[in-house]
VEXDREN-2710 file (C-alpha; in Angstrom, 1 decimal):
% VEXDREN-2710
k/r/px/py/pz
1/UNK/176.2/245.2/158.0
2/UNK/174.3/244.4/161.2
3/UNK/172.1/247.4/160.8
4/UNK/171.3/246.4/157.2
5/UNK/170.4/242.9/158.3
6/UNK/168.3/244.3/161.1
7/UNK/166.5/246.6/158.6
8/UNK/165.8/243.7/156.3
9/UNK/164.5/241.6/159.1
10/UNK/162.1/244.4/160.2
11/UNK/160.8/244.8/156.7
12/UNK/160.2/241.1/156.5
13/UNK/158.3/241.2/159.8
14/UNK/156.2/244.1/158.5
15/UNK/155.6/242.3/155.2
16/UNK/154.4/239.1/157.0
17/UNK/152.3/241.2/159.4
18/UNK/150.6/243.0/156.5
19/UNK/150.0/239.7/154.7
20/UNK/148.5/238.3/157.9
21/UNK/146.1/241.2/158.3
22/UNK/142.5/240.5/157.4
23/UNK/141.4/242.0/154.1
24/UNK/138.5/244.4/154.2
25/UNK/135.8/243.2/151.8
26/UNK/132.0/243.4/151.6
27/UNK/130.1/241.0/153.7
28/UNK/129.0/237.9/151.7
29/UNK/131.9/238.2/149.3
30/UNK/134.6/236.6/151.4
31/UNK/136.6/233.8/150.0
32/UNK/136.2/230.6/152.2
33/UNK/137.7/227.2/152.3
34/UNK/134.4/225.8/153.4
35/UNK/132.9/224.9/150.0
36/UNK/129.7/223.0/149.3
37/UNK/131.9/220.1/148.2
38/UNK/133.5/220.0/151.7
39/UNK/130.0/219.7/153.1
40/UNK/129.3/216.5/151.2
41/UNK/132.4/214.9/149.7
42/UNK/133.8/212.6/152.3
43/UNK/131.1/213.6/154.8
44/UNK/128.9/210.9/156.3
45/UNK/125.9/211.0/158.7
46/UNK/126.5/208.7/161.7
47/UNK/123.5/207.2/163.6
48/UNK/122.0/204.1/165.2
49/UNK/124.9/203.2/167.4
50/UNK/124.9/199.8/169.1
51/UNK/127.4/197.4/170.7
52/UNK/127.3/193.6/170.8
53/UNK/128.1/191.2/173.6
54/UNK/131.4/190.4/171.9
55/UNK/132.6/194.0/172.0
56/UNK/131.9/194.9/168.4
57/UNK/130.5/198.3/167.6
58/UNK/127.8/198.9/164.9
59/UNK/126.4/202.1/163.4
60/UNK/124.8/203.4/160.2
61/UNK/126.4/205.7/157.7
62/UNK/124.4/208.0/155.4
63/UNK/126.7/208.5/152.4
64/UNK/125.8/211.4/150.1
65/UNK/128.5/210.4/147.7
66/UNK/126.7/207.1/147.2
67/UNK/123.4/208.9/146.4
68/UNK/122.3/208.9/150.0
69/UNK/122.7/205.1/150.5
70/UNK/122.6/204.0/154.2
71/UNK/125.2/201.5/155.1
72/UNK/125.5/199.3/158.2
73/UNK/129.1/199.3/159.5
74/UNK/130.9/197.2/162.1
75/UNK/134.1/197.7/164.1
76/UNK/135.2/194.4/165.6
77/UNK/136.6/194.1/169.1
78/UNK/140.0/194.0/167.4
79/UNK/139.4/197.3/165.7
80/UNK/138.7/196.1/162.1
81/UNK/136.1/198.2/160.3
82/UNK/134.0/196.8/157.5
83/UNK/130.7/197.4/155.7
84/UNK/128.2/194.7/156.8
85/UNK/126.5/194.6/153.4
86/UNK/127.7/195.6/149.9
87/UNK/126.3/198.1/147.5
88/UNK/123.6/198.6/146.3
89/UNK/121.9/197.3/149.4
90/UNK/120.5/200.2/151.5
91/UNK/119.8/199.8/155.2
92/UNK/116.8/202.1/155.8
93/UNK/113.3/201.7/157.0
94/UNK/110.3/204.0/156.1
95/UNK/108.2/203.2/159.2
96/UNK/106.6/206.6/160.2
97/UNK/108.4/207.8/157.0
98/UNK/111.2/209.2/159.1
99/UNK/112.5/205.7/160.0
100/UNK/115.2/205.0/162.5
101/UNK/116.3/201.7/164.2
102/UNK/116.6/199.9/160.8
103/UNK/118.7/197.0/162.0
104/UNK/118.7/194.4/164.8
105/UNK/121.7/192.4/166.2
106/UNK/121.2/188.7/166.4
107/UNK/123.2/185.9/168.0
108/UNK/125.3/188.2/170.1
109/UNK/126.1/190.4/167.1
110/UNK/127.3/187.7/164.8
111/UNK/124.4/188.2/162.5
112/UNK/122.2/191.2/161.6
113/UNK/118.6/191.6/160.4
114/UNK/117.9/194.9/158.6
115/UNK/115.3/196.7/156.5
116/UNK/116.2/196.9/152.8
117/UNK/115.0/200.3/151.5
118/UNK/114.0/198.9/148.1
119/UNK/111.0/196.7/149.0
120/UNK/111.1/197.5/152.7
121/UNK/111.5/193.8/153.5
122/UNK/113.9/192.3/156.1
123/UNK/117.2/190.8/155.1
124/UNK/119.5/188.7/157.2
125/UNK/123.3/188.6/156.9
126/UNK/126.3/187.3/158.7
127/UNK/128.7/190.0/159.9
128/UNK/131.9/188.1/159.4
129/UNK/130.9/186.0/156.5
130/UNK/130.9/188.7/153.8
131/UNK/128.3/186.8/151.9
132/UNK/125.2/188.1/150.2
133/UNK/122.2/189.0/152.5
134/UNK/119.3/186.6/152.4
135/UNK/115.7/187.7/152.3
136/UNK/113.9/187.1/155.6
137/UNK/110.4/188.5/154.7
138/UNK/108.8/188.8/151.4
139/UNK/110.1/191.6/149.2
140/UNK/107.5/194.2/148.3
141/UNK/105.1/192.3/150.7
142/UNK/103.4/195.5/151.7
143/UNK/105.0/195.8/155.2
144/UNK/107.7/197.9/156.8
145/UNK/109.7/196.9/159.8
146/UNK/111.7/198.8/162.5
147/UNK/112.9/199.1/166.1
148/UNK/113.5/195.4/166.6
149/UNK/115.0/193.4/169.4
150/UNK/116.2/189.8/169.2
151/UNK/114.5/187.1/171.2
152/UNK/117.4/184.7/170.6
153/UNK/116.0/182.1/173.0
154/UNK/112.9/181.8/170.7
155/UNK/114.8/182.5/167.4
156/UNK/112.6/185.5/166.6
157/UNK/112.6/189.3/166.3
158/UNK/110.1/191.5/168.2
159/UNK/109.6/194.7/166.3
160/UNK/107.3/197.4/165.0
161/UNK/105.5/196.6/161.7
162/UNK/103.7/199.1/159.5
163/UNK/101.5/198.3/156.5
164/UNK/101.8/200.1/153.3
165/UNK/98.6/201.6/151.9
166/UNK/97.4/204.3/149.5
167/UNK/95.5/206.2/152.3
168/UNK/96.9/207.1/155.7
169/UNK/93.6/205.8/157.2
170/UNK/94.4/202.4/155.9
171/UNK/97.9/202.1/157.4
172/UNK/98.1/199.8/160.4
173/UNK/100.8/199.8/163.0
174/UNK/101.5/196.8/165.2
175/UNK/104.1/195.0/167.3
176/UNK/104.9/191.6/165.8
177/UNK/107.3/188.7/166.2
178/UNK/109.2/187.5/163.1
179/UNK/110.9/184.1/163.4
180/UNK/114.4/183.8/161.9
181/UNK/116.8/181.0/161.1
182/UNK/120.5/181.8/161.0
183/UNK/120.8/179.5/158.0
184/UNK/118.8/182.2/156.2
185/UNK/115.4/180.6/155.3
186/UNK/112.6/183.1/154.4
187/UNK/109.5/183.2/156.6
188/UNK/105.9/183.1/155.5
189/UNK/103.2/185.6/156.4
190/UNK/101.6/183.0/158.6
191/UNK/104.8/182.7/160.7
192/UNK/104.6/186.3/161.8
193/UNK/102.6/186.7/165.0
194/UNK/100.8/189.8/166.4
195/UNK/101.9/190.8/169.9
196/UNK/100.1/194.2/170.1
197/UNK/97.5/195.9/167.9
198/UNK/94.6/198.3/168.1
199/UNK/96.6/201.4/168.8
200/UNK/97.5/203.9/166.1
201/UNK/101.3/203.8/166.8
202/UNK/103.9/201.8/168.6
203/UNK/107.5/202.2/169.5
204/UNK/110.2/200.7/171.7
205/UNK/109.0/197.1/172.0
206/UNK/111.3/195.7/174.6
207/UNK/111.5/192.2/176.1
208/UNK/112.4/191.6/179.8
209/UNK/115.5/189.5/180.3
210/UNK/113.4/186.4/181.2
211/UNK/111.3/186.8/178.0
212/UNK/108.0/186.8/179.9
213/UNK/107.2/190.5/179.7
214/UNK/107.0/192.9/176.8
215/UNK/107.0/196.6/177.3
216/UNK/106.1/199.1/174.6
217/UNK/105.1/202.7/174.1
218/UNK/101.9/203.4/172.2
219/UNK/99.6/206.3/171.4
220/UNK/96.6/207.2/169.3
221/UNK/95.7/210.0/167.0
222/UNK/95.7/213.0/167.3
223/UNK/98.6/212.8/169.7
224/UNK/102.2/212.8/168.6
225/UNK/104.9/211.0/170.6
226/UNK/106.0/214.1/172.4
227/UNK/102.4/215.0/173.4
228/UNK/100.7/212.1/175.2
229/UNK/101.8/208.5/175.1
230/UNK/101.5/205.4/177.3
231/UNK/103.9/202.7/178.5
232/UNK/102.2/199.3/178.6
233/UNK/103.5/195.9/179.8
234/UNK/102.2/192.7/178.3
235/UNK/102.7/189.3/180.0
236/UNK/103.9/186.6/177.7
237/UNK/103.4/182.8/177.9
238/UNK/106.2/180.3/177.6
239/UNK/106.0/180.5/173.8
240/UNK/106.2/184.3/173.9
241/UNK/102.6/184.9/173.0
242/UNK/100.4/187.5/174.8
243/UNK/98.8/186.3/178.0
244/UNK/95.9/188.4/179.4
245/UNK/95.5/192.1/178.8
246/UNK/98.3/194.6/178.8
247/UNK/98.5/197.0/181.7
248/UNK/99.6/200.6/181.8
249/UNK/102.5/201.4/184.1
250/UNK/103.0/205.1/183.2
251/UNK/100.8/207.8/184.7
252/UNK/98.7/208.4/181.6
253/UNK/97.0/211.7/180.7
254/UNK/99.2/214.7/179.9
255/UNK/102.4/212.7/179.8
256/UNK/105.0/211.8/177.2
257/UNK/107.0/208.6/177.9
258/UNK/109.8/206.9/175.9
259/UNK/112.9/204.8/176.0
260/UNK/111.8/201.8/178.2
261/UNK/114.7/199.6/179.4
262/UNK/114.5/196.4/181.5
263/UNK/117.1/195.6/184.1
264/UNK/118.2/192.0/184.6
265/UNK/116.3/191.9/187.9
266/UNK/113.0/192.9/186.3
267/UNK/112.8/196.7/187.0
268/UNK/111.6/198.8/184.0
269/UNK/113.3/202.2/183.6
270/UNK/111.9/204.9/181.3
271/UNK/111.7/208.6/180.6
272/UNK/108.7/210.7/181.4
273/UNK/107.9/214.4/181.6
274/UNK/105.0/213.9/184.1
275/UNK/106.9/214.8/187.3
276/UNK/109.1/217.8/186.5
277/UNK/107.9/218.8/183.1
278/UNK/111.2/217.6/181.6
279/UNK/112.2/214.1/180.4
280/UNK/113.5/212.6/183.6
281/UNK/114.1/209.0/184.7
282/UNK/111.3/207.0/186.2
283/UNK/111.2/203.3/187.2
284/UNK/108.7/200.5/187.8
285/UNK/110.4/198.4/190.4
286/UNK/110.4/194.6/190.0
287/UNK/107.2/193.2/191.4
288/UNK/105.5/196.6/191.3
289/UNK/102.7/197.8/189.0
290/UNK/103.2/201.5/189.3
291/UNK/106.1/203.9/188.5
292/UNK/108.1/206.3/190.7
293/UNK/110.3/209.1/189.7
294/UNK/113.9/207.8/189.9
295/UNK/115.7/211.1/189.5
296/UNK/113.9/214.5/189.5
297/UNK/116.0/217.2/187.8
298/UNK/113.8/220.1/186.6
299/UNK/115.5/221.9/183.7
300/UNK/117.3/218.8/182.5
301/UNK/116.2/216.7/179.5
302/UNK/117.6/213.1/179.4
303/UNK/117.0/212.8/175.7
304/UNK/117.9/214.4/172.4
305/UNK/116.1/217.3/170.7
306/UNK/114.8/214.8/168.1
307/UNK/113.0/212.4/170.5
308/UNK/110.0/210.9/168.8
309/UNK/111.0/211.7/165.2
310/UNK/113.4/208.8/164.8
311/UNK/112.6/205.3/166.2
312/UNK/115.0/203.6/168.7
313/UNK/116.8/206.6/170.2
314/UNK/118.2/205.7/173.6
315/UNK/120.1/208.1/175.9
316/UNK/120.7/205.7/178.8
317/UNK/121.9/202.1/179.1
318/UNK/122.8/199.5/181.8
319/UNK/126.3/199.3/183.1
320/UNK/125.2/196.8/185.7
321/UNK/121.9/195.5/187.2
322/UNK/121.7/198.6/189.4
323/UNK/123.7/201.2/187.5
324/UNK/122.7/203.2/184.4
325/UNK/125.0/205.2/182.2
326/UNK/123.2/208.4/181.0
327/UNK/123.7/211.5/178.9
328/UNK/121.9/214.8/179.4
329/UNK/122.4/218.4/178.3
330/UNK/123.4/221.2/180.7
331/UNK/124.1/224.7/179.5
332/UNK/124.5/223.5/175.9
333/UNK/127.0/220.9/176.9
334/UNK/126.4/217.1/177.2
335/UNK/127.2/215.4/180.4
336/UNK/127.8/211.7/181.1
337/UNK/126.6/210.4/184.4
338/UNK/125.8/207.2/186.3
339/UNK/122.6/206.7/188.2
340/UNK/121.8/204.0/190.7
341/UNK/118.4/202.4/190.0
342/UNK/117.8/201.5/193.6
343/UNK/118.5/205.0/195.1
344/UNK/118.5/207.5/192.3
345/UNK/122.0/208.6/193.2
346/UNK/123.6/210.6/190.4
347/UNK/127.3/210.9/189.7
348/UNK/128.5/213.2/186.9
349/UNK/131.7/212.0/185.3
350/UNK/134.5/214.5/184.7
351/UNK/135.6/213.8/181.1
352/UNK/137.6/216.7/179.8
353/UNK/138.7/214.9/176.6
354/UNK/135.1/214.2/175.5
355/UNK/133.5/216.6/172.9
356/UNK/130.8/218.7/174.3
357/UNK/127.8/217.4/172.3
358/UNK/126.8/213.7/172.6
359/UNK/124.0/212.4/170.4
360/UNK/124.2/208.7/171.1
361/UNK/125.8/206.3/173.5
362/UNK/126.2/202.5/173.7
363/UNK/127.8/200.2/176.3
364/UNK/130.6/198.0/175.0
365/UNK/131.6/196.7/178.5
366/UNK/131.4/197.7/182.1
367/UNK/134.4/200.0/181.6
368/UNK/134.0/201.0/178.0
369/UNK/131.5/203.2/176.1
370/UNK/130.9/203.9/172.4
371/UNK/129.6/207.4/171.6
372/UNK/128.6/209.6/168.7
373/UNK/129.9/213.0/169.8
374/UNK/131.2/216.3/168.3
375/UNK/131.2/220.0/169.0
376/UNK/131.3/223.4/167.3
377/UNK/134.9/222.9/166.2
378/UNK/134.9/219.0/166.1
379/UNK/133.0/217.0/163.5
380/UNK/130.7/214.2/164.8
381/UNK/132.6/211.0/165.2
382/UNK/132.3/207.4/166.6
383/UNK/134.4/207.4/169.7
384/UNK/135.2/205.0/172.5
385/UNK/135.6/206.1/176.1
386/UNK/137.5/204.2/178.7
387/UNK/135.6/204.9/181.9
388/UNK/138.5/203.9/184.1
389/UNK/141.1/206.3/182.6
390/UNK/138.9/208.8/180.7
391/UNK/140.8/208.1/177.5
392/UNK/138.9/208.8/174.3
393/UNK/139.7/207.0/171.0
394/UNK/138.4/207.9/167.6
395/UNK/136.9/205.0/165.6
396/UNK/135.3/206.9/162.6
397/UNK/135.0/210.5/161.8
398/UNK/132.0/211.9/159.8
399/UNK/134.5/214.0/157.8
400/UNK/137.3/212.5/155.8
401/UNK/138.6/215.8/154.6
402/UNK/141.3/217.7/156.4
403/UNK/140.0/219.6/159.5
404/UNK/138.8/223.2/159.0
405/UNK/141.0/225.7/160.9
406/UNK/139.3/227.3/163.8
407/UNK/139.8/230.8/162.3
408/UNK/136.9/229.9/159.9
409/UNK/134.5/228.5/162.5
410/UNK/132.2/230.8/164.4
411/UNK/131.4/229.8/168.0
412/UNK/127.7/229.5/168.8
413/UNK/126.4/231.8/171.5
414/UNK/123.2/230.7/173.2
415/UNK/121.0/233.7/173.6
416/UNK/117.6/234.3/175.3
417/UNK/115.5/237.2/174.1
418/UNK/112.1/238.7/174.7
419/UNK/109.2/237.6/172.5
420/UNK/105.5/238.0/172.4
421/UNK/103.2/237.7/175.5
422/UNK/106.1/238.6/177.8
423/UNK/107.8/235.3/177.2
424/UNK/111.4/234.4/176.4
425/UNK/112.7/232.4/173.4
426/UNK/116.0/230.6/172.7
427/UNK/118.4/230.7/169.8
428/UNK/122.1/230.3/168.9
429/UNK/123.9/233.3/167.4
430/UNK/126.9/232.9/165.1
431/UNK/128.9/236.0/164.2
432/UNK/130.8/236.2/160.9
433/UNK/134.2/234.5/161.2
434/UNK/137.0/234.3/158.7
435/UNK/140.6/234.9/159.7
436/UNK/141.4/236.2/156.2
437/UNK/138.7/238.9/156.0
438/UNK/136.8/241.5/157.9
439/UNK/133.9/243.7/156.9
440/UNK/133.9/247.3/155.8
441/UNK/134.7/249.7/158.6
442/UNK/131.5/250.5/160.5
443/UNK/129.6/248.0/158.4
444/UNK/127.2/245.4/159.7
445/UNK/126.7/241.9/158.1
446/UNK/123.5/240.5/156.7
447/UNK/121.7/238.1/159.0
448/UNK/120.4/234.7/158.0
449/UNK/117.8/233.4/160.4
450/UNK/117.6/229.6/160.2
451/UNK/114.5/227.7/161.1
452/UNK/114.7/224.0/162.0
453/UNK/112.1/221.5/160.9
454/UNK/109.5/219.6/162.8
455/UNK/108.2/222.0/164.0
456/UNK/108.5/220.2/167.3
457/UNK/112.2/219.3/166.9
458/UNK/115.3/221.3/167.8
459/UNK/118.6/222.6/166.5
460/UNK/122.1/221.4/167.1
461/UNK/125.5/223.1/167.5
462/UNK/127.6/220.1/166.5
463/UNK/130.1/221.2/163.8
464/UNK/127.6/223.0/161.7
465/UNK/129.5/223.4/158.4
466/UNK/126.2/224.4/156.9
467/UNK/126.3/227.4/159.1
468/UNK/130.1/228.0/158.8
469/UNK/129.5/228.1/155.0
470/UNK/127.6/231.4/155.7
471/UNK/129.6/232.8/158.6
472/UNK/132.9/232.3/156.8
473/UNK/131.6/234.3/153.9
474/UNK/130.5/237.2/156.0
475/UNK/127.0/236.4/157.1
476/UNK/125.8/236.4/160.7
477/UNK/123.4/233.5/161.5
478/UNK/120.7/233.1/164.1
479/UNK/119.6/229.5/164.6
480/UNK/116.3/229.7/166.4
481/UNK/114.8/227.2/168.8
482/UNK/111.3/228.9/168.8
483/UNK/108.6/228.0/171.2
484/UNK/107.5/224.4/170.5
485/UNK/111.1/223.2/170.1
486/UNK/112.4/220.2/172.1
487/UNK/115.1/220.4/174.7
488/UNK/113.5/223.1/177.0
489/UNK/110.8/221.1/178.7
490/UNK/107.1/220.3/178.2
491/UNK/105.8/223.8/178.8
492/UNK/108.1/225.3/176.1
493/UNK/107.2/222.4/173.8
494/UNK/103.5/223.0/174.3
495/UNK/103.7/226.7/173.4
496/UNK/103.1/225.7/169.8
497/UNK/99.9/223.9/170.5
498/UNK/97.2/225.5/168.4
499/UNK/99.7/228.3/167.6
500/UNK/101.8/227.1/164.7
501/UNK/102.3/230.0/162.4
502/UNK/101.9/232.4/165.3
503/UNK/104.4/231.6/168.1
504/UNK/107.2/230.4/165.7
505/UNK/106.7/233.4/163.5
506/UNK/106.9/235.8/166.4
507/UNK/110.0/234.1/167.9
508/UNK/111.8/234.2/164.6
509/UNK/110.9/237.8/163.8
510/UNK/111.7/239.0/167.4
511/UNK/115.0/237.1/167.3
512/UNK/116.0/238.9/164.1
513/UNK/115.0/242.2/165.5
514/UNK/116.8/241.5/168.7
515/UNK/120.1/240.8/166.9
516/UNK/119.7/243.9/164.8
517/UNK/119.0/246.0/167.9
518/UNK/122.2/244.7/169.5
519/UNK/124.1/246.0/166.5
520/UNK/125.2/242.5/165.4
521/UNK/123.6/242.7/161.9
522/UNK/122.3/245.1/159.3
523/UNK/118.6/245.7/159.9
524/UNK/117.9/246.1/156.2
525/UNK/119.6/242.8/155.3
526/UNK/117.7/240.2/157.3
527/UNK/116.9/237.0/155.4
528/UNK/115.5/233.7/156.5
529/UNK/115.5/230.1/155.4
530/UNK/114.0/226.8/156.6
531/UNK/113.2/223.3/155.4
532/UNK/109.9/221.4/155.7
533/UNK/108.1/222.9/158.7
534/UNK/110.8/225.5/158.8
535/UNK/109.9/226.3/155.2
536/UNK/106.3/227.0/156.4
537/UNK/107.6/229.4/159.1
538/UNK/109.8/231.1/156.5
539/UNK/106.9/231.6/154.2
540/UNK/104.7/232.8/157.0
541/UNK/107.3/235.3/158.2
542/UNK/107.5/236.7/154.7
543/UNK/103.7/236.8/154.3
544/UNK/102.6/238.1/157.6
545/UNK/105.5/240.2/158.9
546/UNK/107.8/242.8/157.2
547/UNK/111.0/242.0/159.1
548/UNK/112.8/240.0/156.4
549/UNK/114.0/241.3/153.0
550/UNK/114.5/237.9/151.4
551/UNK/113.9/234.2/152.1
552/UNK/114.5/230.6/151.0
553/UNK/112.0/227.8/151.5
554/UNK/113.3/224.3/151.2
555/UNK/110.5/221.8/150.6
556/UNK/108.3/224.0/152.8
557/UNK/104.6/223.9/153.5
558/UNK/102.5/226.7/152.0
559/UNK/99.0/225.3/152.2
560/UNK/98.0/223.8/155.6
561/UNK/94.8/222.4/154.2
562/UNK/96.7/220.6/151.5
563/UNK/99.1/219.3/154.1
564/UNK/96.2/218.0/156.3
565/UNK/94.7/216.3/153.3
566/UNK/97.8/214.9/151.7
567/UNK/100.4/213.5/154.0
568/UNK/101.4/210.2/155.6
569/UNK/99.9/208.5/158.7
570/UNK/102.4/209.6/161.3
571/UNK/101.7/213.3/160.6
572/UNK/98.1/213.0/159.3
573/UNK/96.7/214.4/162.6
574/UNK/99.8/216.4/163.6
575/UNK/98.0/219.6/162.6
576/UNK/95.1/218.9/165.0
577/UNK/97.4/219.9/167.8
578/UNK/99.4/222.6/165.9
579/UNK/96.5/224.3/164.3
580/UNK/93.2/222.7/165.2
581/UNK/91.0/219.7/164.1
582/UNK/90.3/219.7/160.4
583/UNK/87.8/220.5/158.9
584/UNK/86.3/222.0/162.1
585/UNK/89.1/224.6/162.2
586/UNK/89.1/225.2/158.4
587/UNK/89.0/229.0/158.8
588/UNK/92.2/228.9/160.9
589/UNK/93.9/226.7/158.3
590/UNK/92.9/229.2/155.5
591/UNK/94.0/232.2/157.6
592/UNK/97.5/230.8/158.4
593/UNK/98.3/229.4/155.0
594/UNK/100.8/231.6/153.2
595/UNK/99.4/230.5/149.8
596/UNK/96.2/232.4/150.7
597/UNK/98.0/235.6/151.3
598/UNK/100.3/236.1/148.4
599/UNK/99.3/239.7/148.1
600/UNK/101.1/240.3/151.4
601/UNK/104.4/239.0/150.2
602/UNK/106.9/241.8/149.6
603/UNK/110.3/240.2/149.6
604/UNK/112.2/238.0/147.1
605/UNK/111.8/234.2/147.5
606/UNK/113.7/231.1/146.5
607/UNK/112.0/227.7/146.6
608/UNK/113.9/224.4/146.6
609/UNK/111.9/221.2/146.3
610/UNK/112.3/217.4/145.6
611/UNK/110.0/216.0/143.0
612/UNK/109.4/212.7/144.9
613/UNK/108.5/214.3/148.3
614/UNK/105.7/212.4/150.0
615/UNK/105.6/214.5/153.2
616/UNK/105.4/217.9/151.6
617/UNK/104.1/217.3/148.0
618/UNK/105.9/219.2/145.3
619/UNK/102.7/220.9/144.2
620/UNK/102.8/223.1/147.3
621/UNK/106.1/224.8/146.3
622/UNK/104.8/225.0/142.7
623/UNK/101.6/226.8/143.9
624/UNK/103.5/229.4/146.0
625/UNK/106.0/230.0/143.1
626/UNK/103.2/230.5/140.6
627/UNK/101.4/232.9/142.9
628/UNK/104.5/234.9/143.8
629/UNK/105.6/235.1/140.1
630/UNK/102.2/236.4/139.2
631/UNK/102.5/238.9/142.0
632/UNK/105.6/240.3/140.3
633/UNK/108.0/239.6/143.1
634/UNK/111.6/238.4/142.4
635/UNK/111.4/234.6/142.7
636/UNK/113.1/231.4/141.6
637/UNK/112.4/227.7/142.0
638/UNK/114.6/224.6/141.5
639/UNK/112.9/221.2/141.4
640/UNK/115.4/218.4/142.2
641/UNK/114.7/215.2/140.3
642/UNK/114.6/212.0/142.4
643/UNK/114.8/213.7/145.8
644/UNK/112.3/213.1/148.6
645/UNK/111.8/215.0/151.9
646/UNK/115.3/216.5/152.4
647/UNK/118.1/216.2/149.9
648/UNK/120.3/213.2/150.1
649/UNK/122.3/213.3/146.9
650/UNK/125.6/215.2/147.3
651/UNK/125.2/217.1/144.0
652/UNK/121.8/218.4/145.0
653/UNK/122.9/219.4/148.5
654/UNK/125.7/221.4/146.9
655/UNK/123.5/223.0/144.3
656/UNK/120.8/224.0/146.8
657/UNK/123.3/225.8/149.1
658/UNK/125.1/227.5/146.2
659/UNK/121.8/228.6/144.7
660/UNK/120.7/230.2/147.9
661/UNK/124.0/232.2/148.2
662/UNK/123.7/233.2/144.5
663/UNK/120.1/234.4/145.2
664/UNK/121.1/236.6/148.2
665/UNK/124.1/238.0/146.2
666/UNK/121.7/239.3/143.6
667/UNK/119.2/240.6/146.2
668/UNK/121.8/242.3/148.4
669/UNK/124.1/243.2/145.4
670/UNK/127.4/241.7/146.4
671/UNK/129.8/239.5/144.3
672/UNK/130.4/236.0/145.4
673/UNK/134.0/234.9/145.7
674/UNK/133.3/231.6/143.9
675/UNK/131.8/231.0/140.5
676/UNK/128.3/229.7/141.0
677/UNK/125.9/228.3/138.4
678/UNK/123.3/231.1/137.9
679/UNK/119.8/230.8/139.1
680/UNK/117.0/231.9/136.9
681/UNK/115.4/234.7/139.1
682/UNK/112.2/236.0/137.6
683/UNK/111.1/239.6/138.1
684/UNK/114.5/240.7/139.3
685/UNK/115.3/244.3/138.5
END
């Protein structure tokens, strides 16, 4: 009997082992629990983290399930979470088109002023009252507002204002003061006062604690905020109006400055890349008129990879008059540190329970921080950190669905590889990962090369379900930070100057070739996708190189001349630095535009586009589609109704991703594990 029982037990163990063994199946066909619904349903985008003097924490949530509505949320000091405003109100500004810093705390966080997306006017509401917001500035008054700070002593907001106009040349950006009354009365146009004007762009208007000085960052065309900017300080009279001329306190010239912050004693701390070539801390001491480098750390950037794109980003704050709390990246991992303003002494905090990627931080008290943080296996979340104990508490997760098991999540590997001109480029490689499947013996997976937008932005490794969607189905992914990306210092960022369509294309193609040479992917199944500027690089790679056998452009640029002639003010001179001044460099624009080289396209293309896109007009995708279709290449296009630059509606995010997988399944001839609505692919044989 014992031997029979032992035999039955051994058979059971063998059966369980066989069931646990991965199933061999073609790459791309693996069944995955990471569905497109998981990417959007119950997922929210967390941003714009702030804390009030009373210990409340505020942030914004982008909710795809509510058609992309942005909601301001508050967690009280007691831990109660509530939406500050009810639907359909949408807290989102269109300053610079990319927005950011859409709300301002008033009266120690008891009230909030925010930009209402429809009309772009300011609204005022009481956090605890639960009543309807009141209109502060005229609805549809032709102005947009952002990046404000409360001057409670004078009952006014100090903020960036941008006019709305048909032509980018008619748009005016200024720093203004907007009076407010907590009882909710609207203000007239005459009540709004100019504090700074005459520059093309402004950001970070910040009042000193005594209210007698106003610091702000400004720049003129053709510069972008990561190119050359200035930090000015304007003296104010007792009424808060400008007194005398503003003075520059930054070095000027080839320098990008950002994130000014006043200390209570009157010192002005900010980030500049002038000393080390990286965004490091600088300070203008109280009573001084010039800046000094507070902390020189070559190779370390004290800001995010999206600095300059969104208004109001702040990576350091005051813990006390002489102590800053800062975040910076080191080896792909975020660090939290304190820095003494008087001496520059840096202390890195050991926080083992904190996720490795921190995007935002706010000071709740001298011993408590709020953060937005995540990691490759941890979704981004609002967290609080007790500095005394190191304890981390979750306040809000960006994912409401059950956690994805680690067996379906690839770990990003930072790689450096050789590229053109003897230089080195950066990327993150993700191998296929699915605990239930493995590829055919001796087989190699297809490689999807992903190109971030910008182009002078950067990628992220924080819980990339959009990448896990591919890797859990058997694709390898290479997420490229090509030359011009942020996060690697000024020299790397400036590689793209005059070379967009050259450096990025070389780095993406060389990255794909490098992965194939390492034996990590099939050399005949290299595909590429990218959105916006990444869409341009995708099209350029397909037009000018023969590395890729398929590609997908999401609202991508195909005609540089059309982009130069038909875009918003913030980017209207962007191409001067990336390509050359137009029309003087017209020949370069023509030469680098994929639309002018359709005869060179030789790979299938999928184009995904929003029909209300103001940054990359829909006609550009239509032009490239018509040309490629005429060329006889396999191609498809989906125009998403009601979408702008980047898809916000959950159903469209899902459809776009599924359509891309379906497209590759037909090109590379594998069967998808899930039923997907077909895409009408023309010229496919």
